[in-house]
N, C-alpha and C positions, 0 to 999 in steps of 0.2 A: 362338410362345408356348410356354412349358413350365412344368411344376410342379417345384418343388424343395424338399426338406426343408431347413429352415434353423434356425439358432439364432435366438432373439429378436433383433430389430433395434432399435438405440438411437441416439439423437442425443445426442452429448456436446457441450455448449455451454460454451465457455471464456471467461474474462475476456480482454480484448484488451490484456494487459500481460505483460511478460516472455515474449514469444512464443517466443524462442529456447530457453526452458527447458521448454516444453510437452511436447515429445516425450520429453525426458530424464526428467521427473517421471513421466509415464504409464508409460514402460517400466520404471522402477524399481518402481512399484507393481504392475504386471502381473507382474513377476518375483517380487516379495516374496510376493504372494498366489497365485502359480502359476496365473494366469488366462490361458487361451488367448484369442486375439482374431482376428477376421477383419475386414478393412477392405472395406466395400462399394465404396469408391473410395479411391484413394490420397489421404491427408490433404494438404490444401493448407497450406503453412507460414503463410500470412498470414490465411486465413479462420478465423473463430472457432469452427468446428464440425467434428466428425468424425462420419461415419455408419459404425457398426460393428455387428458381431454377436458376442455372447458367449454362453456356455452358459446363463446364467440371470440373473434379476433380482438375485439375491443378489450376483453378481459386480459389477454396476455399483454396488450399494449399498456394497460394500467399497471400490471406487475412490473414490466420493464421500465416504466417511468419512475419507479421508486427503488428497485432493488440494486444494491451495490455489489452483490455477489454474482448476479446473473450477467453473463457475457452477451448472449443473444437468444432470441426465440425464433424457431423455424416451424412453419406449417409443414408437417411431415407427409411426404408423398410415398416414401418407400423406406423400409428398414430390412436389413438382411444380415446374415452371418458370412456370406460370401458375395463377391462382386457379381458372379453370374446370377445368383438369386436376386440380387438387387435389381439388375436390369430386367430380369424376367418379370418381377413384380410390376415395374413401370410399364412394360409392354402390355401386360394383362390389364393394368389400370386404364390404359387408353381405350380398351374395349368395354370397360365397365360403364354402361350408359345409365345406371341407376344413381340415386343420390345416397346410396348406402355403401358401407365397406363390406368387402368379402373377406371373411376370416376363417381360414382352415382351423380345425381343432388342434390345439397344441398340448403335447404331453408335459412339457416343462414349464408351461405358463408364460413363455416368452413369445409375444406375437411378432414374429419376424417375417411373416409372409402375407401380411395384410395387403389387400389391394384397395387403393383409395378410389373414390369416384372420379371418373374422367373429367367431370366439371372443374375440378381443381386445376388440372393441367390446361384444359381448353381456355380457361379465363385468362391465362398468361400468354396465349399464342397469337392474338390478333396482330396483323401486319403493322399497326401503328404503335405497338408497344415494344420498346427497346428492352434488352436483357443482357445479362452476363452470368457466367458460372464461376463460382469461387470454390477452390479445393482447399480443405483444411485437414490437417492430420494431428493426432494427439500421440505424443511419445515417439514420433518418427518424422524425419525430414525428407522432403522430395524436392528435386530440382524443378525449375520452371518448365523444362522440356517434359519431364515426367508428368507434371500437372496438366500440361496441354494435351498429352496423350490420353489422360484419363477423361478430360473434358470432351474430346472428340468421340469417345465411346457413347455419348448421349445424343449423337446426331439423329437417331430415330425419333426423337421428340419433335423434330421438324418445326421449330419455332420460326415463325415467318417474319418477325420484327427484326430490326437491325441490332447488331452487337454494339453495346456502348459501355465502355469501361468506367466512365465517371457518371455517377448519378443516373443509372438506368431506371426504367420503370419497374423492372423485376430483377431481383437478385436471387439466383438459384444457388443453393449451398450443397456441396457434396463433402461429407465428413467421414474419415476413416479413423477408428479408435483402435490403437495398438496396445491397450493395457496401461498399467501404472508403473511398470518397472523399466526405467530408461537403460538399465544395464543388462537387461534381458529381453530385448524387443523381439517379438515373434516375426516370422517371415510374412505371415498373412494377418490382416486385421481381425480383431475379435468382434467388431460391430461396425456396420456401415449404415449411413443415413443420407437421404436425399430429400430436399424440399425447398420451399420458398421462404426466404428470409422475411421476417415480419418486423422485428424491432431489436435494438440493442439495449442492454441495461445501462446503469449509470456509473460505469467504471471510470469514465473521464473526469467525474467530479472529484474523485480521490486525488488526481493530479492537480486539479484546480485548487484544492484546499491544502496542498503540500506545505508541511511545516517549514521547509527550506526557504520558502518565499513569504511566509507569514510575518506580519509586522511585529507581533508580540507573542513570545512563547516563554514557557517556564521549564523547570526541571522535569515535570511530569505531564507536559502537554500531550494530549492523546493523539495517536495515529488517526488520520482522517477517516480511513476505512472503518475503524472500530467506532469512532464517534458517529458516523452516518448509520452504522448498524444499530447503535443504541437509539438513535432518533426514530428509525423504522420500528424498532421494538416498542417504542413509546406510542406508535401509531399517530404521530403528529401530522396535522393537516393545516391548510391555510386558515389563519385566524385563531388558532389555538394559543394558549398561554402556557409556557414551560418555565419551570424553576429548577436551578441547580444550586442546592444548599452548600456545596463545597466547590465553588465555581473555579478557583485557581486562575488560570490564564484564559478560560472561557472557550475551550475547544468544543465542548458539548453544546454551548450556545450557538456557535457557528453552524454546526450540523443541524440543530433544531430550526434555526432561522432559514436555512437552505430549503427546508420543506414547508416554509410559510408560517412558522410559529412566531409569536411575539415572545421575547425571552428576557429573563431577569435572573439574578443570582445573588448569593450571599457567601461570605468567607470571613474567617476570623483574622486573616493575614492582611493587615492594613497596607503594608508595603507592596504586596502582590497586586492588590486591587488598584493601587496608585502607580503601578509600573516602576517601582523603585527597588526591587530586589536585585541581587547580584545577577549580571547577565549570564545567559545560558550558552550563547553561541561562542565557539572557540575564537579567541582573538579579540572579542569585544570587551572593552575595559569598563564602560559605564553604559547604563540604559539611555536610549535616545528620549528626548522630551515627548515625542509623539507616541511612544509605546504604551498601549493600553488595550483593554478589552474592546472599548468602543472603536478604537482604530482598526482592530481586526474586522469588526462588523462593517465598518465603512469600506474597508479594502475589498470586501466581497459583494458590496452593494446591498447589504442588509441593515444599513444604519437606521432605517425607518422602523425596523422590527426590534430594535434594542430599547428595552424599557429602562433598566438601570441595574447597577450592582451596589450592594450595601455591606458595610463591615458589620458582621453579626456573629454571635456565638450560637452554633446549632444546638447546643445543650440547653439553651434558654430560648424558648420559642419567641419568634419576632412578632407573631400575630396574636391579637387579643383573643382570649378564649371565648368561643361562641360567635366570633365575628371574622373568622378566617375566610379568605376568598377561596372560591372554587377553582383550583388549578386543573388544567387538562393533562399535565404530565409533570412528574419529577424525574429528572435523569441526572445522575451524578457519579463521580468516581472519588469516594472519600479517601483521605490520606491513610496510609497503612502504618506510618511510623518508621519507615525505612529511609526513603529519600526525602520525604516531607514529614514533619512532626504531627502527631495527633494531639491537639491541645484544646483546652476549654478554659474559660475565665473562672478563677477561683483562688483561694488561699488556704493553706493548711492550718493556720491559726484559727482557733475557735473564738466566737464572739468578738471578732475584729471589727472596729468601726473607724472609718476614715475621717479625720478632722475636716471640717467644712472648708477651711482655708486652703487645703491641698487638693480639693476635688477638681478644680478647673484644670490643673496641670497633671493630674494623676493618670498614669498608664496602668491599666489593670494587670494584676499578676495572673499567671497561667499555670494550670496543672495538667498532667497527662490525662488524656481522654481515652479511656479503655475502649477497644474496638467493640466489645460486646455492648457497652453502654451507647456507643456511637450509633450502632445499627438499631438498637432499641428506640433511640430518639428519632432516627430517620424513618423507621416504619410507623412510629406514632404520628410523626408529621405528615406522612403520606395519607394515613387514615383520616386525619383531620382536614387536610388541604385539598385532596383530590375529589373531583366530582365522581359519583358512582359510575362504574364501567371504565374509568380511566386508569392510567398505569404509572407505576414507579419502576424505573430501570436503574439498577445500581450494580457496580462492580464489587466483588467480594473476594478477598485474598485467602489463600489456604496452602497448606502443605499437601502435595499430591498423595503421599502415602497414607495420610490420615483422613482423607476426604470421605464423608458419608452424608447422604441427604439430610439425616437427622440433625446435623450440626448447623444447618442453614438458618438464618433469621426467619421469624414468622410473626404473624399478627392475625387475630381472629377476623379482622375485616378485610384482609388481603389474601388473595389466592395466587400461589406461585404458578405461572403459566408457561414459563420458559427458563431454561437453565443451560447455558453453553460455556464451555471451558476454553480458555486461552492458556496454553502452556508457556510459562515464563522461563523456566530452567529445568534442570534435572530433578530438582526438589520441589519447586514452587509453581503455582498456577493461580489464576484468578478466574472467577466465573461471573458472567453477565446474567444477573437475576432479574426477571421481569415479573412483577406482581400486578394484579388487577384488583381494583377495589370492588368488593362484592356487596357491601352494605355499609351503612353509617355506624359509627361507634355507639355502643350501648354502655353508657356510664364511663368508668375509668378502666377500660379493658387494656391490659398491658401487652407489650410486644416481647418476644423472645429474641435477644440479640445475637444468638449463636453461642457455641460452646467452646471457643478456643481463643487463645491469645496469640495472634499471628506474629507479632513483633518479637515476643520473647522466644517463641519456638523457632522463628527464622534465624535469630542469632545463635541459638543453641544447636541448630542443625548443621553448622559448619558452612553455610552459604555465605559467600563473600560479597560485600557491596562493591560497586565500581571503585569507590574511593579507597576501600580497604585493600582491594587487589592492586591498585596503583601504588599504594604505600608499601605493600609487601614486595612488589617487584623492584621498587626503588631501593629498599633495604638490601635485597639480594644483589642488585647491581653494585651498590656501594661496597658490600662485603667482598664481592668478586674483584673489584678494582683494588681494594686494600690488599687482598691476597696476591694480586699480580705485582703490586709495588714491593711487597716483602720479597717475592721470588726474584725480582729484578735486582733488588738491593743485595741479596745473597750472591747472585751471579757476579756482581761487580766487586 
């Protein structure tokens, strides 16, 4: 047994969704706030919690103020593998008059018998401080009666203040973790935790930004949780300027503005930017007059942070060479050529010249925009537009069976700092790639746009689009009805 001076210890409890994005989001926030962290044990990729040490409570509050995957943060008083051990740790902690943790040597590296300083408990015990105890379980349900019985076992803590169920001064959390298999729940918990609640994450923002209530959406409007994750990966803060070069219906602009950024975007689709595309919602015949990206920003109170959107071809840089503004972030979800086309302005005829008389009313022709070229142009734009140290965050589609890090886009001026996967189907996925600008371009350095044609391989893989699946089922139903008609005719 030894005494060691430690930073405060906290339990970070995460939502069990988008698990592959958890580490990337936390590392982005730790870097953005310049918060050092120590892991009491190496985080398990599948378990919904981390046990960490950081310099102060203010640090975990900063993390909670931004993270959309973090459910809550708890100042950890006791952790154990059994209920008896948990209570024994707390009783010993009440006798620990030092400001240090007492840590028995552990053979397996899991510190489940640490004794916290008694000062953590004493600070919550004054007679003028109200409190309550919450019981949470993971992968198992308890009745209210069972929860009350568990709470009563903590009576030896002898809190002197009144119990207050709504807005108490102190919330104490008792958590039992029963593993990750709901169909094979053990009789006893695998891990138990007890401590003081510190802060909740930003889970409620996901519901506030729900697409069901949003004024303007399109076929590929991004899920709010993923859009907020992308904004965190971009490390956007109050007063930053963010650009989406494939803005679509502006979901990423909403997320960026939520964290205080001023936002702008470009897109080649004139009808989308003017809210005149075919309606996406079931039963809606025509777009409403007020549907637009600006309307979305006003709906959430971000109107003052909306700069503008411009109809523009990303294959032809909008900014003058040598006079590009310094952006704080580029975040985007380019079209993949499946539900939305990948197009650029152009014509297949060589040496074509448009007569002057037709130019005023001319609508430019479009050509397919290969994904490899699209990502080359995107990374080149990021190298030119971003300020040093700032980030490009972009989604990249691929076939799961063919993925390798070598096929990802790259640029000499950009460093890939995060790479998280969202599984879309049995065959396909997309990755949220985060690049950080490490230096200014030297001459005409070229980007590598990746080594695959996702659209061609997607359709050759046998993967059905929603429309194709609907049409196939309609054909099968029609064939079935015709067969029934023939059988009925034969019977009569």
